[in-house]
C-alpha positions in Angstrom: 75.6 118.4 130.6 78.3 117.1 132.5 78.9 119.7 131.9 78.7 123.6 133.4 76.7 124.3 130.1 74.7 122.2 127.6 77.6 121.7 125.5 80.5 119.1 125.9 83.5 121.3 127.5 84.2 123.7 129.3 87.9 125.5 129.6 88.7 128.5 131.4 92.0 130.9 130.7 91.8 134.7 132.0 94.0 136.9 131.8 94.8 139.3 135.1 97.3 141.8 136.7 99.0 140.3 140.0 100.0 144.0 141.1 97.2 143.8 143.4 95.3 140.8 144.9 93.1 138.8 142.5 92.4 135.6 144.6 88.4 136.0 145.0 85.4 135.5 143.6 84.4 136.8 140.0 80.9 136.8 138.7 79.6 137.4 134.7 76.8 136.5 132.9 76.9 134.2 129.9 74.5 135.5 127.4 73.2 133.0 125.0 69.6 132.1 123.5 68.4 134.9 125.1 68.9 133.8 128.4 71.4 135.4 130.8 73.5 132.4 133.2 75.4 133.5 136.3 79.0 131.9 135.8 81.2 132.4 138.9 85.0 131.6 139.1 87.0 131.6 142.9 90.4 131.9 142.6 92.7 131.1 145.5 96.2 130.7 146.9 97.8 128.3 148.7 101.8 128.0 149.7 101.5 125.6 146.5 100.3 128.2 144.3 96.8 129.2 143.0 93.8 127.1 142.7 90.7 127.4 141.3 86.9 126.6 141.3 83.8 127.5 139.2 80.3 127.8 140.0 77.2 128.1 137.2 74.2 128.6 140.1 71.4 129.1 137.7 72.2 125.7 136.4 72.7 124.1 140.1 76.7 123.7 139.6 78.9 124.2 142.2 82.3 123.7 143.4 84.1 122.5 139.9 87.2 122.1 140.5 90.4 123.9 138.5 92.6 121.4 137.4 95.5 123.4 136.9 95.8 126.9 137.9 98.5 129.6 136.8 99.3 133.2 137.5 102.5 134.7 136.0 103.2 138.5 135.4 99.1 139.6 134.3 97.9 136.3 133.4 95.9 133.9 135.4 95.5 130.2 133.7 92.6 127.8 134.9 91.6 124.9 133.8 89.5 122.1 134.4 90.6 119.3 132.5 87.4 116.9 133.0 85.4 119.1 131.0 87.9 120.3 128.7 86.8 124.0 128.2 87.8 128.3 128.6 87.8 131.6 130.1 90.2 134.2 128.6 90.5 137.9 130.2 92.2 141.0 131.2 92.2 142.4 134.4 91.7 145.7 135.0 93.6 145.6 138.6 90.7 146.7 140.5 87.5 144.6 140.5 86.7 143.9 136.4 87.4 141.4 134.1 86.9 141.8 130.2 87.0 138.8 128.2 85.9 136.0 126.1 84.3 132.5 127.2 84.9 129.6 125.4 82.7 126.7 125.1 83.0 123.4 122.7 84.5 126.1 120.1 82.5 128.7 120.2 83.0 132.2 121.6 80.9 134.4 123.8 81.9 137.8 125.8 82.2 137.7 129.1 82.9 140.4 131.5 83.3 139.2 135.4 83.2 141.8 138.4 84.7 141.3 142.0 82.3 139.6 143.9 82.0 140.6 148.2 83.9 137.9 150.2 80.9 137.3 151.8 78.3 136.4 148.6 77.6 132.7 148.3 77.2 131.5 144.6 73.6 130.6 145.0 71.0 129.1 142.4 67.8 130.7 141.5 64.7 129.3 142.9 63.7 126.1 140.9 61.0 126.7 138.5 58.0 124.5 138.8 58.8 123.6 135.1 61.2 121.9 136.8 58.9 119.1 137.7 60.0 115.5 135.5 58.0 113.1 135.7 59.5 110.6 133.5 62.3 110.5 135.7 62.5 106.6 137.1 61.1 106.0 140.6 61.1 102.5 142.6 59.8 100.2 142.6 60.6 98.9 139.1 59.1 96.4 137.3 62.5 95.4 136.1 66.2 94.1 137.8 68.3 96.9 138.8 71.9 96.1 139.4 74.7 98.6 140.4 77.9 97.0 139.0 82.0 98.0 139.0 84.4 96.5 136.6 87.7 97.3 135.1 89.6 97.7 131.5 92.0 95.1 131.1 94.6 96.0 132.3 93.0 97.4 135.4 94.1 101.0 135.2 90.8 102.4 135.1 87.7 101.1 137.5 83.8 102.0 136.0 80.8 102.3 138.2 77.6 101.5 136.1 74.0 100.3 136.6 72.7 97.3 134.4 68.8 97.2 134.2 67.2 93.6 132.8 64.0 92.8 131.8 62.5 90.3 134.2 61.0 86.8 133.1 63.6 86.8 129.7 66.1 84.4 129.2 67.3 86.0 126.5 67.0 89.6 125.8 68.9 93.1 122.8 71.2 94.8 125.7 72.3 97.9 124.7 75.2 100.4 126.2 74.6 104.0 126.3 77.4 106.0 125.1 77.4 109.4 126.8 78.2 112.8 124.8 80.8 115.2 125.1 81.8 116.0 128.9 81.8 114.2 131.6 78.4 113.0 132.7 77.2 110.4 135.3 75.4 106.9 134.3 71.9 109.0 134.3 72.9 111.4 131.8 72.0 114.4 134.9 71.6 117.9 132.7 69.6 120.4 134.2 67.4 118.3 136.4 66.8 115.7 133.7 67.9 112.3 133.7 68.0 111.3 130.4 70.1 108.2 130.4 68.2 106.8 133.1 64.7 107.9 131.4 66.1 106.4 128.7 67.0 102.6 130.1 63.4 102.9 131.9 61.7 102.5 129.2 64.0 100.2 127.0 63.9 98.0 129.8 60.3 98.4 130.7 59.7 97.1 127.1 62.4 94.0 127.1 65.6 95.9 126.7 68.5 95.4 128.7 70.6 98.6 129.2 74.3 99.5 131.0 74.8 102.9 131.7 77.9 103.9 132.9 79.4 107.3 134.5 81.8 108.8 132.6 85.6 108.9 133.5 85.5 111.5 136.7 82.1 111.2 137.8 80.3 108.8 140.0 82.4 105.4 140.7 85.0 105.5 137.3 87.8 106.9 137.8 89.7 109.5 135.3 93.2 108.0 134.4 96.3 109.3 133.9 97.1 112.1 131.3 94.2 114.3 131.8 94.7 116.8 129.2 95.6 114.4 126.9 92.0 112.2 126.7 90.2 112.3 123.3 87.6 110.3 121.6 89.4 107.4 120.8 90.2 107.1 124.7 86.5 107.1 125.6 86.2 104.7 122.5 88.1 102.5 124.9 86.3 102.4 128.0 82.9 101.8 125.9 84.9 98.2 124.6 85.7 97.9 128.6 82.0 97.9 128.9 81.1 95.7 126.2 83.7 93.3 127.6 82.5 93.3 130.9 79.0 92.4 129.0 80.2 89.6 127.0 81.7 88.0 130.2 78.4 87.3 132.0 76.1 84.5 131.4 73.1 86.4 131.7 73.9 88.3 128.4 73.2 87.2 125.1 76.1 87.9 123.5 74.8 87.6 120.2 72.2 90.3 120.8 74.6 93.4 122.2 73.6 97.1 121.0 75.3 100.5 121.4 73.1 103.8 121.2 75.6 106.9 120.8 74.2 110.4 121.9 76.2 113.3 120.5 80.1 112.5 120.6 78.6 109.2 121.1 77.1 109.1 118.3 81.1 108.9 116.3 82.5 106.8 119.2 80.0 104.1 118.6 80.8 103.6 115.1 84.5 103.2 116.1 83.6 100.5 118.3 81.3 98.7 115.9 84.3 99.3 113.4 86.4 97.8 115.7 84.4 94.9 117.0 82.2 92.7 115.4 80.3 91.2 118.2 78.0 94.4 117.4 74.5 93.5 116.8 72.8 96.7 116.0 73.6 100.9 116.0 71.5 103.7 117.3 73.2 106.7 116.5 71.5 110.2 118.5 72.3 113.3 117.1 75.7 112.1 116.0 77.5 115.0 114.6 79.1 113.0 111.4 79.6 116.2 109.3 83.1 116.6 111.5 84.1 118.4 114.0 85.6 121.6 112.1 81.7 122.2 110.9 79.8 121.3 113.8 82.1 123.8 115.8 81.7 126.3 113.0 78.1 125.8 113.1 77.4 126.3 116.7 79.8 130.0 116.5 77.4 131.0 114.0 74.3 130.2 115.7 75.5 132.2 118.8 76.6 134.9 116.8 73.1 134.9 114.9 71.5 134.8 118.5 73.8 138.1 119.5 72.0 139.4 116.3 74.4 139.5 113.6 73.6 139.3 110.2 73.0 136.6 107.7 75.9 138.1 105.5 78.5 138.4 108.3 77.6 135.0 109.8 78.7 133.5 106.0 81.3 135.5 106.0 82.6 133.9 109.9 81.8 130.6 109.0 84.1 131.0 105.5 87.0 132.0 107.6 86.6 129.9 110.9 85.8 126.8 109.3 89.0 127.3 106.9 91.2 127.7 109.8 90.1 124.7 111.8 90.8 122.6 108.9 94.3 123.9 109.3 94.3 122.0 112.6 96.2 118.5 111.3 99.5 121.2 110.9 101.9 119.8 113.9 102.7 122.9 115.3 101.6 126.1 116.3 103.7 128.1 114.5 102.6 126.4 111.2 99.4 127.4 112.7 99.6 130.9 112.9 101.4 131.2 109.6 98.2 129.6 108.2 96.2 132.2 110.1 97.6 135.2 108.9 97.7 134.2 105.4 94.1 133.1 106.0 93.1 136.3 107.5 94.5 139.0 105.5 93.3 137.4 102.4 90.0 137.1 104.1 89.5 140.6 105.5 90.5 142.0 102.6 87.4 140.6 100.7 85.2 142.1 103.5 82.8 144.6 103.3 82.8 147.6 105.5 79.5 146.3 107.0 80.9 142.7 107.8 83.9 143.8 109.2 81.9 146.2 111.5 79.3 143.3 112.6 82.4 140.8 113.4 84.2 143.4 115.1 87.1 142.6 113.3 90.3 145.1 113.8 93.9 144.3 112.6 94.2 141.2 114.2 91.6 140.3 115.9 88.0 138.4 115.0 84.5 139.1 116.7 86.4 140.7 119.7 89.1 138.1 120.3 92.8 138.0 119.0 92.8 135.5 116.4 95.9 133.6 117.8 95.1 133.3 121.2 91.0 132.2 119.8 92.8 129.5 117.6 95.3 128.5 120.2 92.7 127.9 123.2 91.1 125.8 121.0 94.5 124.3 119.3 95.9 123.4 122.7 93.0 121.3 123.7 93.3 117.9 122.7 90.1 116.4 122.8 89.1 119.5 120.9 92.0 119.3 118.4 90.8 115.5 117.5 87.3 116.8 117.6 88.2 118.9 114.9 90.6 116.7 112.6 88.9 113.1 113.1 86.7 112.3 109.8 83.9 110.5 111.5 83.1 108.9 107.5 86.4 106.6 108.5 84.9 104.5 111.0 81.0 105.0 109.9 81.9 103.1 106.6 83.4 100.2 108.1 80.2 99.4 110.5 78.1 96.2 108.2 75.5 95.7 111.3 72.0 97.7 111.4 72.1 101.6 112.3 69.1 103.6 113.4 70.3 107.5 112.8 67.8 110.0 114.7 67.9 113.8 115.1 65.8 116.2 116.4 64.7 118.4 113.6 64.8 121.5 115.9 68.6 120.4 117.4 70.4 123.2 117.2 73.6 121.5 118.3 74.1 119.2 115.6 71.6 119.9 112.6 69.2 116.9 111.4 69.1 117.6 107.6 73.1 117.4 106.8 74.4 114.9 109.4 71.5 112.5 108.7 72.3 112.6 104.5 75.6 112.0 105.6 75.0 108.9 107.6 72.8 107.1 105.3 74.9 108.3 102.2 78.1 106.8 104.2 76.6 103.8 104.9 75.1 103.0 102.1 77.9 103.6 99.5 79.7 101.0 102.0 77.1 98.4 101.2 75.4 98.6 104.3 71.8 99.0 103.2 70.1 98.1 106.6 70.2 101.8 107.7 67.3 104.0 108.7 67.7 107.8 109.4 64.8 110.0 110.9 64.2 113.1 111.4 61.8 113.6 114.7 59.8 117.0 113.9 60.0 119.2 116.8 61.8 117.8 119.0 66.1 118.9 120.1 69.1 117.7 120.8 68.3 115.5 123.7 64.8 115.0 122.0 62.7 116.9 124.0 59.7 118.4 122.6 60.7 122.0 121.9 60.1 125.4 120.3 63.0 126.5 119.5 65.6 124.3 119.9 68.1 126.3 121.9 70.0 125.0 125.0 68.1 127.7 126.9 64.8 125.5 126.6 66.5 122.7 127.9 65.8 122.9 131.7 62.2 125.1 130.9 60.9 121.7 129.1 59.2 119.5 131.8 59.6 116.3 129.0 62.7 114.6 129.0 62.4 112.5 126.3 59.6 112.4 123.6 57.7 109.3 124.0 57.7 109.2 119.9 62.0 108.7 119.9 61.6 106.5 122.7 59.2 104.1 121.0 60.8 104.3 118.1 64.3 103.0 119.6 62.6 100.4 121.6 60.9 98.9 118.5 63.7 99.5 116.4 65.8 97.6 118.5 63.4 94.6 118.8 63.0 94.3 115.1 66.8 93.8 114.8 66.8 91.1 117.0 63.6 88.4 116.7 
């Protein structure tokens, strides 16, 4: 994921005590989707202060650098800015940390235990199902160029791969816009190379593809103000890629489109709303309902997987989304006041069963202090933007042809509501060249799935369904004749 786990971001913050030496290796198990995933935090101390790095050995991710690590009194804060996410806990002064892991707004209990110094974070044996038959391998039946370019003011540098069909002087070309988190140009997640597979298929069917390393990965620079980056910044990255393509004499400027996956599905309309040189757009698993609802649904899904009943899930969703809708406030003090009022009124209306199921106390929800929980989300610029941004704002300005597709078993971005909203917004704004398609049995990455849960992603041999690949290729060729 570009990320430790299959969502978009990871921010890490732990509450520890400094009474003893807290440096060393700490490991816990994240339970999600019926699967346990090891998570390792490595803390070190130098003359300049504390440093941190992180491993997810079962997902073959190691040595992710913490961008900021602060230890004061009984707390330590360790962030991975490029992944935008986190963990918050309390150290008992010995060998245990009790806390909560947060990812893309979802929260799961995560307790860490100290590991012996000599213990290495080793991956589990790679299962037989990690065979990836669709991963492209040479010789290719098309032209492949490794390219590099900069944005207009030369403040950012990008690395990318451009694939072009052979023997064609004019052909459509697409830019793949990645989902949340930092990914390489191939979209490498859990052994799959989603964007490389998509590019390979499209180019073999007469469509050029530019796939780009996200900021801070591969040959793309990360730039300044790492902690302040939002989707609006990534939209500018896409424009830089678009300008690069349009500067090439071998690319037909009247046949350039965008494919946006997940978060990329809200970035693509941002670009198309600003630039009229976009010929078509594909929205793949796009969260059109907005970040507040998406994050609420993802939290509720995780709680359901842990056994919480439907009535309690509905109660949780009610308060969680209502608080997120207050994130447009200008300060945490204002947010706190609103949270106090919302929480008190909500709690008074709940049954004893819901209070118990959601581990509600005087100031706690699902085992987390409400202010700590929501501050963690509010403090992340990317997440605050995602929560408060209304995708309809730019989507309504898109006038070019649009294909919106979701897997019917997508558990990260629900197909039914998001596809219906995309069609409604575009049609109401006068765009009638719109196709929305829910693909049966496919997940968020358009793999043929059983449950759609992210725990399946690695176990599925297929990287992308041939049905989905064919749909995209044929639709693009229908738009560009």
